[in-house]
DOSETI-697812 format. One record per residue (C-alpha): x negated, y negated, z negated; residue in one letter. Coordinates in steps of 0.1 Angstrom, whole numbers, plus 5000, padded with zeros to 4 digits. Each point is the difference from the previous one (the first is absolute). Layout:
# DOSETI-697812
+------+------+------+----+
!    X !    Y !    Z ! aa !
+------+------+------+----+
!    X !    Y !    Z !  A !
...
+------+------+------+----+
This chain:
# DOSETI-697812
+------+------+------+----+
!    X !    Y !    Z ! aa !
+------+------+------+----+
! 0215 ! 4462 ! 5543 !  M !
! 4981 ! 4977 ! 5024 !  Q !
! 4991 ! 4965 ! 4987 !  P !
! 5021 ! 4982 ! 5026 !  G !
! 5031 ! 5021 ! 4992 !  R !
! 4995 ! 4994 ! 4962 !  F !
! 5000 ! 4962 ! 5005 !  L !
! 5031 ! 5002 ! 5021 !  L !
! 5017 ! 5020 ! 4973 !  S !
! 4991 ! 4974 ! 4974 !  C !
! 5013 ! 4972 ! 5023 !  A !
! 5033 ! 5018 ! 5004 !  M !
! 5004 ! 5005 ! 4963 !  L !
! 4994 ! 4963 ! 4994 !  V !
! 5025 ! 4991 ! 5027 !  A !
! 5026 ! 5021 ! 4983 !  L !
! 4994 ! 4984 ! 4966 !  G !
! 4985 ! 5033 ! 4987 !  L !
! 4969 ! 5006 ! 4979 !  P !
! 4969 ! 5013 ! 5019 !  A !
! 4988 ! 5019 ! 4969 !  S !
! 5014 ! 5015 ! 4969 !  A !
! 5014 ! 4976 ! 4974 !  A !
! 4985 ! 5001 ! 4965 !  P !
! 5012 ! 5026 ! 4975 !  D !
! 5025 ! 5017 ! 5023 !  E !
! 4999 ! 5032 ! 4981 !  D !
! 5006 ! 4984 ! 4966 !  L !
! 5029 ! 4981 ! 5015 !  L !
! 5019 ! 5030 ! 5013 !  G !
! 4990 ! 5005 ! 5037 !  K !
! 5002 ! 5038 ! 4998 !  A !
! 5036 ! 4998 ! 4988 !  T !
! 5011 ! 4973 ! 5025 !  G !
! 4997 ! 4971 ! 4975 !  Y !
! 5031 ! 5009 ! 4980 !  P !
! 5024 ! 4975 ! 4984 !  V !
! 5001 ! 5001 ! 4962 !  G !
! 5029 ! 4999 ! 4976 !  S !
! 5014 ! 4972 ! 4978 !  R !
! 4977 ! 5011 ! 4973 !  A !
! 4966 ! 5001 ! 5018 !  N !
! 5002 ! 4979 ! 5032 !  W !
! 4981 ! 4970 ! 4985 !  F !
! 4972 ! 5017 ! 4980 !  Y !
! 4992 ! 5033 ! 5018 !  D !
! 4976 ! 4994 ! 5028 !  E !
! 5008 ! 5034 ! 5015 !  R !
! 5034 ! 4986 ! 5011 !  V !
! 4989 ! 4963 ! 5004 !  R !
! 4997 ! 4999 ! 5038 !  I !
! 5034 ! 5016 ! 5005 !  G !
! 5018 ! 4981 ! 4972 !  S !
! 4985 ! 4966 ! 5010 !  F !
! 5014 ! 5004 ! 5035 !  S !
! 5033 ! 5017 ! 4994 !  Q !
! 5011 ! 4987 ! 4966 !  L !
! 5035 ! 4994 ! 5011 !  D !
! 5004 ! 5037 ! 5007 !  S !
! 4999 ! 5008 ! 4962 !  I !
! 5015 ! 4969 ! 4984 !  L !
! 5033 ! 4981 ! 5004 !  P !
! 4996 ! 4968 ! 5020 !  H !
! 5016 ! 4970 ! 5018 !  Y !
! 4993 ! 4995 ! 5037 !  T !
! 4991 ! 4968 ! 5017 !  L !
! 5011 ! 5005 ! 5036 !  K !
! 4977 ! 4991 ! 5029 !  K !
! 5004 ! 4972 ! 5024 !  A !
! 5020 ! 5004 ! 5032 !  I !
! 4971 ! 4985 ! 5019 !  S !
! 4967 ! 5007 ! 4983 !  P !
! 4972 ! 4975 ! 5002 !  L !
! 4976 ! 5012 ! 5028 !  P !
! 4965 ! 5009 ! 4989 !  L !
! 4978 ! 5001 ! 5031 !  R !
! 4970 ! 5022 ! 4996 !  K !
! 4967 ! 4988 ! 5015 !  V !
! 4983 ! 5023 ! 5024 !  S !
! 4969 ! 5005 ! 4980 !  G !
! 4995 ! 5000 ! 4963 !  E !
! 4975 ! 4973 ! 4989 !  P !
! 4968 ! 5010 ! 4983 !  K !
! 5004 ! 4993 ! 4963 !  I !
! 4969 ! 4997 ! 4979 !  E !
! 4994 ! 4990 ! 4964 !  Y !
! 4973 ! 5000 ! 4974 !  Q !
! 5003 ! 5025 ! 4971 !  F !
! 4974 ! 5011 ! 4976 !  E !
! 4972 ! 4985 ! 5021 !  K !
! 5012 ! 5018 ! 5031 !  Q !
! 5018 ! 4990 ! 5032 !  T !
! 5031 ! 5021 ! 5001 !  C !
! 5029 ! 5005 ! 5025 !  T !
! 5037 ! 5008 ! 4997 !  L !
! 4992 ! 5036 ! 5006 !  D !
! 4977 ! 4999 ! 4970 !  D !
! 5027 ! 4986 ! 4978 !  F !
! 5025 ! 5027 ! 5011 !  L !
! 4975 ! 5028 ! 4995 !  S !
! 4994 ! 4989 ! 4964 !  R !
! 5033 ! 4987 ! 4987 !  Q !
! 5033 ! 5019 ! 4997 !  R !
! 5019 ! 4978 ! 5025 !  V !
! 5032 ! 5014 ! 5015 !  T !
! 5006 ! 4971 ! 5023 !  G !
! 4981 ! 4969 ! 5013 !  F !
! 5013 ! 4972 ! 5021 !  L !
! 4983 ! 4968 ! 5012 !  L !
! 5020 ! 4972 ! 5017 !  I !
! 4989 ! 4966 ! 5013 !  K !
! 5023 ! 4975 ! 5016 !  D !
! 5028 ! 5025 ! 5000 !  G !
! 4979 ! 5026 ! 5020 !  E !
! 4992 ! 5034 ! 4987 !  L !
! 4962 ! 5003 ! 5001 !  L !
! 4996 ! 5033 ! 4981 !  A !
! 5023 ! 5028 ! 4988 !  E !
! 4987 ! 5031 ! 4982 !  R !
! 5015 ! 5028 ! 4980 !  Y !
! 4984 ! 5028 ! 4980 !  Q !
! 5012 ! 5031 ! 4982 !  Y !
! 5025 ! 5009 ! 5028 !  D !
! 5020 ! 4969 ! 4994 !  R !
! 5014 ! 4980 ! 5029 !  N !
! 5020 ! 4969 ! 5010 !  A !
! 5033 ! 5015 ! 4990 !  E !
! 4990 ! 5006 ! 4963 !  H !
! 5014 ! 4976 ! 4975 !  R !
! 4972 ! 4991 ! 4976 !  F !
! 5007 ! 4990 ! 4964 !  V !
! 4991 ! 4964 ! 4991 !  S !
! 4994 ! 5005 ! 4963 !  H !
! 4996 ! 4964 ! 4986 !  S !
! 5000 ! 4984 ! 5034 !  M !
! 5037 ! 5001 ! 4994 !  A !
! 4995 ! 4973 ! 4974 !  K !
! 4993 ! 4975 ! 5027 !  S !
! 5032 ! 5010 ! 5018 !  I !
! 5019 ! 4993 ! 4968 !  V !
! 4984 ! 4965 ! 5000 !  S !
! 5012 ! 4994 ! 5035 !  I !
! 5035 ! 5008 ! 4989 !  A !
! 4996 ! 4974 ! 4972 !  I !
! 4989 ! 4974 ! 5025 !  G !
! 5030 ! 5008 ! 5022 !  L !
! 5025 ! 4998 ! 4971 !  A !
! 4984 ! 4967 ! 4989 !  L !
! 5005 ! 4986 ! 5035 !  A !
! 5036 ! 5012 ! 5000 !  E !
! 5005 ! 4982 ! 4967 !  K !
! 5010 ! 5033 ! 4983 !  K !
! 4972 ! 4991 ! 4976 !  I !
! 5001 ! 4964 ! 4987 !  G !
! 4963 ! 4997 ! 4991 !  S !
! 4969 ! 5022 ! 4995 !  L !
! 4998 ! 4983 ! 4966 !  D !
! 5033 ! 5015 ! 4989 !  D !
! 4996 ! 5029 ! 4976 !  T !
! 5009 ! 5036 ! 5011 !  I !
! 5027 ! 5002 ! 4974 !  S !
! 5020 ! 4972 ! 5017 !  R !
! 5008 ! 5025 ! 5027 !  Y !
! 4996 ! 5032 ! 4981 !  V !
! 5017 ! 4994 ! 4966 !  P !
! 4993 ! 5035 ! 4989 !  A !
! 4964 ! 4989 ! 4995 !  L !
! 5009 ! 4971 ! 4977 !  S !
! 4979 ! 4998 ! 4969 !  G !
! 4973 ! 5023 ! 5015 !  N !
! 4966 ! 4984 ! 5009 !  P !
! 5005 ! 5012 ! 5036 !  Y !
! 5034 ! 4984 ! 5002 !  G !
! 4986 ! 4967 ! 4986 !  E !
! 4972 ! 4999 ! 5025 !  T !
! 5004 ! 4977 ! 5030 !  T !
! 5002 ! 5015 ! 5035 !  I !
! 4968 ! 4981 ! 5010 !  R !
! 4981 ! 5015 ! 4971 !  N !
! 5014 ! 5035 ! 5007 !  M !
! 4989 ! 4996 ! 5037 !  L !
! 4965 ! 4993 ! 4987 !  R !
! 4999 ! 5030 ! 4977 !  M !
! 4998 ! 4975 ! 4971 !  A !
! 5027 ! 5009 ! 4976 !  S !
! 4975 ! 5003 ! 4972 !  G !
! 5016 ! 5033 ! 4988 !  V !
! 4977 ! 5028 ! 4989 !  A !
! 5000 ! 5028 ! 5025 !  F !
! 4974 ! 5026 ! 5008 !  E !
! 4998 ! 5014 ! 5036 !  E !
! 4972 ! 5024 ! 5007 !  V !
! 5018 ! 5028 ! 5019 !  Y !
! 4991 ! 5029 ! 4977 !  D !
! 5035 ! 5011 ! 4993 !  G !
! 4997 ! 4989 ! 4963 !  K !
! 5001 ! 4962 ! 5004 !  D !
! 5027 ! 4974 ! 4996 !  D !
! 5010 ! 5005 ! 5037 !  L !
! 5007 ! 5036 ! 4993 !  A !
! 5021 ! 4991 ! 4969 !  K !
! 5018 ! 4974 ! 5021 !  F !
! 5008 ! 5025 ! 5027 !  N !
! 5012 ! 5026 ! 4976 !  R !
! 5025 ! 4976 ! 4985 !  I !
! 5011 ! 4988 ! 5034 !  R !
! 5007 ! 5035 ! 5011 !  V !
! 5019 ! 5010 ! 4969 !  S !
! 5019 ! 4967 ! 4996 !  E !
! 4995 ! 4971 ! 5023 !  D !
! 4976 ! 4971 ! 5010 !  A !
! 5015 ! 4976 ! 4974 !  V !
! 4994 ! 5024 ! 4971 !  A !
! 4965 ! 5007 ! 5013 !  A !
! 4991 ! 4963 ! 5001 !  L !
! 5016 ! 4994 ! 4966 !  R !
! 4977 ! 5026 ! 4985 !  A !
! 4971 ! 4975 ! 5002 !  F !
! 5004 ! 4971 ! 4976 !  T !
! 4965 ! 4986 ! 4992 !  T !
! 4988 ! 4969 ! 5018 !  R !
! 4963 ! 4999 ! 4995 !  E !
! 4993 ! 4966 ! 5015 !  V !
! 5021 ! 4971 ! 5012 !  E !
! 5017 ! 5007 ! 5033 !  Q !
! 4984 ! 4985 ! 5031 !  G !
! 4965 ! 4999 ! 4984 !  T !
! 4985 ! 5033 ! 5009 !  R !
! 5001 ! 5025 ! 5029 !  F !
! 5007 ! 5035 ! 4988 !  H !
! 5011 ! 5026 ! 5025 !  Y !
! 5031 ! 5019 ! 4990 !  A !
! 5023 ! 5017 ! 5024 !  S !
! 5031 ! 4997 ! 4979 !  N !
! 4999 ! 4962 ! 5005 !  Q !
! 5009 ! 5007 ! 5037 !  T !
! 5028 ! 5022 ! 4988 !  V !
! 5015 ! 4970 ! 4982 !  A !
! 4998 ! 4981 ! 5033 !  L !
! 5018 ! 5029 ! 5017 !  T !
! 5028 ! 4998 ! 4974 !  L !
! 5001 ! 4962 ! 5007 !  L !
! 5005 ! 5005 ! 5038 !  I !
! 5028 ! 5026 ! 4993 !  R !
! 5017 ! 4975 ! 4977 !  A !
! 4999 ! 4969 ! 5023 !  V !
! 5008 ! 5018 ! 5032 !  T !
! 5025 ! 5026 ! 4988 !  G !
! 4984 ! 5026 ! 5022 !  T !
! 4970 ! 5023 ! 5001 !  S !
! 4966 ! 4986 ! 5007 !  L !
! 4998 ! 5022 ! 5031 !  S !
! 5033 ! 4988 ! 5014 !  E !
! 4991 ! 4964 ! 4993 !  Y !
! 4967 ! 5003 ! 5019 !  L !
! 5012 ! 5021 ! 5029 !  T !
! 5017 ! 4971 ! 5018 !  T !
! 4977 ! 4973 ! 4987 !  R !
! 4965 ! 5016 ! 5004 !  L !
! 4998 ! 5035 ! 5014 !  W !
! 5021 ! 4995 ! 5031 !  Q !
! 4991 ! 4964 ! 5007 !  P !
! 4962 ! 5009 ! 4999 !  M !
! 5007 ! 5026 ! 5027 !  G !
! 4994 ! 5033 ! 4981 !  A !
! 4998 ! 5030 ! 5024 !  E !
! 5011 ! 5026 ! 4973 !  A !
! 5022 ! 5003 ! 4970 !  D !
! 4983 ! 4993 ! 4967 !  A !
! 5011 ! 5015 ! 4967 !  T !
! 4998 ! 4989 ! 4963 !  W !
! 5003 ! 5026 ! 4972 !  I !
! 5031 ! 4995 ! 4979 !  R !
! 5000 ! 5004 ! 4962 !  T !
! 5027 ! 5014 ! 4978 !  R !
! 5017 ! 4966 ! 4994 !  D !
! 5002 ! 4993 ! 5037 !  G !
! 4972 ! 4975 ! 5003 !  T !
! 4969 ! 5005 ! 5021 !  E !
! 4968 ! 5009 ! 4983 !  T !
! 4990 ! 4965 ! 5010 !  G !
! 4964 ! 5002 ! 4987 !  S !
! 4992 ! 5027 ! 5026 !  G !
! 5014 ! 5029 ! 5020 !  S !
! 5008 ! 4981 ! 5032 !  F !
! 4994 ! 5021 ! 5031 !  N !
! 4993 ! 4989 ! 5036 !  A !
! 4981 ! 5011 ! 5031 !  V !
! 4966 ! 4985 ! 5004 !  L !
! 5009 ! 4977 ! 5030 !  R !
! 5029 ! 4984 ! 4980 !  D !
! 4976 ! 4992 ! 4972 !  Y !
! 4980 ! 4984 ! 5027 !  G !
! 5030 ! 4980 ! 5012 !  R !
! 5006 ! 4988 ! 4965 !  L !
! 4964 ! 4989 ! 5000 !  G !
! 5005 ! 4981 ! 5033 !  I !
! 5029 ! 4982 ! 4985 !  L !
! 4981 ! 4990 ! 4969 !  L !
! 4970 ! 4990 ! 5021 !  A !
! 5023 ! 4976 ! 5019 !  N !
! 5012 ! 4984 ! 4968 !  D !
! 5033 ! 5018 ! 5001 !  G !
! 5010 ! 4990 ! 5035 !  A !
! 5005 ! 5021 ! 5031 !  L !
! 5009 ! 4988 ! 5035 !  D !
! 5008 ! 4965 ! 4987 !  G !
! 5023 ! 5013 ! 4972 !  R !
! 4991 ! 4995 ! 4964 !  Q !
! 5008 ! 5033 ! 4983 !  I !
! 4982 ! 4996 ! 4967 !  V !
! 5000 ! 4965 ! 4986 !  P !
! 4966 ! 4985 ! 5008 !  K !
! 4995 ! 4978 ! 4969 !  D !
! 5009 ! 5029 ! 4977 !  Y !
! 4975 ! 5023 ! 5019 !  L !
! 4973 ! 4974 ! 4996 !  L !
! 5007 ! 4997 ! 4963 !  D !
! 4998 ! 5038 ! 4998 !  A !
! 4968 ! 5005 ! 5020 !  T !
! 4978 ! 4968 ! 4998 !  D !
! 4976 ! 5001 ! 4970 !  W !
! 4998 ! 4962 ! 5000 !  R !
! 5037 ! 4999 ! 4990 !  R !
! 4994 ! 5021 ! 4969 !  Q !
! 4991 ! 4989 ! 4965 !  P !
! 4963 ! 5006 ! 4992 !  E !
! 5007 ! 5032 ! 4980 !  A !
! 5014 ! 5016 ! 5032 !  F !
! 4973 ! 4990 ! 5025 !  T !
! 4974 ! 5025 ! 5014 !  P !
! 4973 ! 5011 ! 4976 !  R !
! 5022 ! 4986 ! 4971 !  K !
! 5030 ! 5022 ! 5001 !  A !
! 4977 ! 5030 ! 5007 !  T !
! 4963 ! 5002 ! 5006 !  P !
! 5008 ! 4999 ! 5037 !  Y !
! 5036 ! 4994 ! 5011 !  F !
! 5023 ! 4972 ! 4990 !  G !
! 5037 ! 5006 ! 4997 !  Y !
! 5030 ! 4980 ! 5014 !  G !
! 5036 ! 5010 ! 5001 !  Y !
! 4994 ! 5038 ! 5001 !  Q !
! 4973 ! 4996 ! 5026 !  F !
! 4962 ! 5005 ! 4995 !  W !
! 4979 ! 4970 ! 5011 !  L !
! 4965 ! 5003 ! 5014 !  F !
! 4972 ! 4977 ! 4989 !  P !
! 4986 ! 4976 ! 5025 !  G !
! 5009 ! 4966 ! 5014 !  E !
! 5025 ! 5014 ! 5026 !  K !
! 5033 ! 5015 ! 4991 !  R !
! 5000 ! 5038 ! 5002 !  R !
! 5022 ! 5023 ! 4980 !  F !
! 5010 ! 5036 ! 4996 !  A !
! 5028 ! 5024 ! 4990 !  L !
! 4984 ! 5027 ! 4979 !  L !
! 5012 ! 5034 ! 4986 !  G !
! 4983 ! 5027 ! 4979 !  V !
! 4981 ! 5028 ! 5017 !  Y !
! 4989 ! 4975 ! 5028 !  G !
! 5031 ! 4987 ! 5017 !  Q !
! 4993 ! 4965 ! 5014 !  S !
! 5009 ! 4973 ! 5025 !  I !
! 4973 ! 4973 ! 5004 !  F !
! 5010 ! 4968 ! 5017 !  I !
! 4981 ! 4971 ! 5015 !  D !
! 5025 ! 4974 ! 5012 !  P !
! 4975 ! 4978 ! 5017 !  E !
! 4986 ! 5028 ! 5021 !  L !
! 5034 ! 5018 ! 5003 !  K !
! 4982 ! 5031 ! 4988 !  L !
! 5018 ! 5029 ! 4982 !  V !
! 4984 ! 5031 ! 4987 !  M !
! 5022 ! 5028 ! 4987 !  V !
! 4987 ! 5030 ! 4980 !  I !
! 5020 ! 5029 ! 4985 !  T !
! 4981 ! 5025 ! 4979 !  A !
! 4999 ! 5027 ! 4975 !  A !
! 4969 ! 4990 ! 4980 !  A !
! 4986 ! 5020 ! 4971 !  K !
! 5011 ! 4976 ! 4973 !  N !
! 5031 ! 4978 ! 4997 !  A !
! 4976 ! 4971 ! 4992 !  S !
! 4977 ! 5000 ! 5031 !  V !
! 4976 ! 4977 ! 4981 !  G !
! 4988 ! 5031 ! 4982 !  K !
! 4985 ! 5013 ! 5032 !  E !
! 4983 ! 4986 ! 5031 !  S !
! 5034 ! 4996 ! 5018 !  F !
! 5007 ! 4964 ! 4990 !  A !
! 4965 ! 4988 ! 5006 !  R !
! 4997 ! 5016 ! 5035 !  E !
! 5035 ! 4989 ! 5010 !  R !
! 4990 ! 4964 ! 4991 !  D !
! 4968 ! 5003 ! 5020 !  A !
! 5019 ! 5013 ! 5030 !  L !
! 5025 ! 4971 ! 4997 !  W !
! 4971 ! 4975 ! 4999 !  R !
! 4985 ! 5016 ! 5030 !  G !
! 5032 ! 4997 ! 5019 !  V !
! 5004 ! 4963 ! 4990 !  V !
! 4963 ! 4994 ! 5010 !  A !
! 5007 ! 5014 ! 5035 !  R !
! 5027 ! 4974 ! 5007 !  Y !
! 4992 ! 4971 ! 4977 !  G !
! 4981 ! 4991 ! 4969 !  T !
! 5006 ! 5008 ! 4963 !  W !
+------+------+------+----+
């Protein structure tokens, strides 16, 4: 192939949102078999079915559907993708470098409501619904904010058991909504994603009985509630039960007309349904990449769109501004890097930046001041991406994007 023709081919691939080279570990991830979808038993842990399962989860599990908007929010795509550079391991890198090294299924970059970059790998495309994993926790938080504004919840300082009496007498039931939002129940719970931890125990009970029984199986409060951040997915499940109790409907139905349609979603979303009829809550939300971007746009605009306040602004600020958190939940205190608000991760730094994060690399990074949104869906090697280079390089990429348009 002549050099000029090769360059033209690469340009065409970029314009189409397709990778110009092979994505990492294609063979391990099932390229030869068409990236198959797994089963209920193996979809989460088996990397041979990870690509297919993470983009078609609602084809194997029961789910609720959040119907798309009648008039989707337009996403105008700029004519040329900006050059994105960042520093990583003492080298200047580009977006192509990131995609060539990390198991990214979808990448989206938006500024001021305009689509600057859209890429897909592993034969995925704009019609695939990608699983959120724990990004769903932030969506549950949004539902809490809406229910609070509608006075379906009296106060975030009410206990969960006030609305879910079945949890009375249990530490989770006697935890306040605010402390549950901050992952601060103080209840002992191990979550390491090895299939043998407390999360696995919780899920087994939830499948065989229901979410209430699964929550009641944990009875030891290690520290006083509200004093320590300790990540535990079942705390979001308690919030999901709360929403069901105060609204009398499913979380999906509640959010369809209050969030998904008002923000201008272009496609239906789905949320995996459990045996007792509640959504997974702590994960398993599924949406197309551009709609994750639209959610990011809404959050970057403090919950408003076209002059209409969709998500209560003050609640969103409480949820995403590290200055509004007690010291134990601020960046570099809650964790060695991130702070934690109301089910949102908070970046260190003077300016307010926050993220929705899920295992295996799912992420939406948001800078409200710059109106920047970066969406990544992925099938990383480990559930905890901090065990590999993924998290560090993703952060470096984000810092490079921010530096192009502003300052850290």
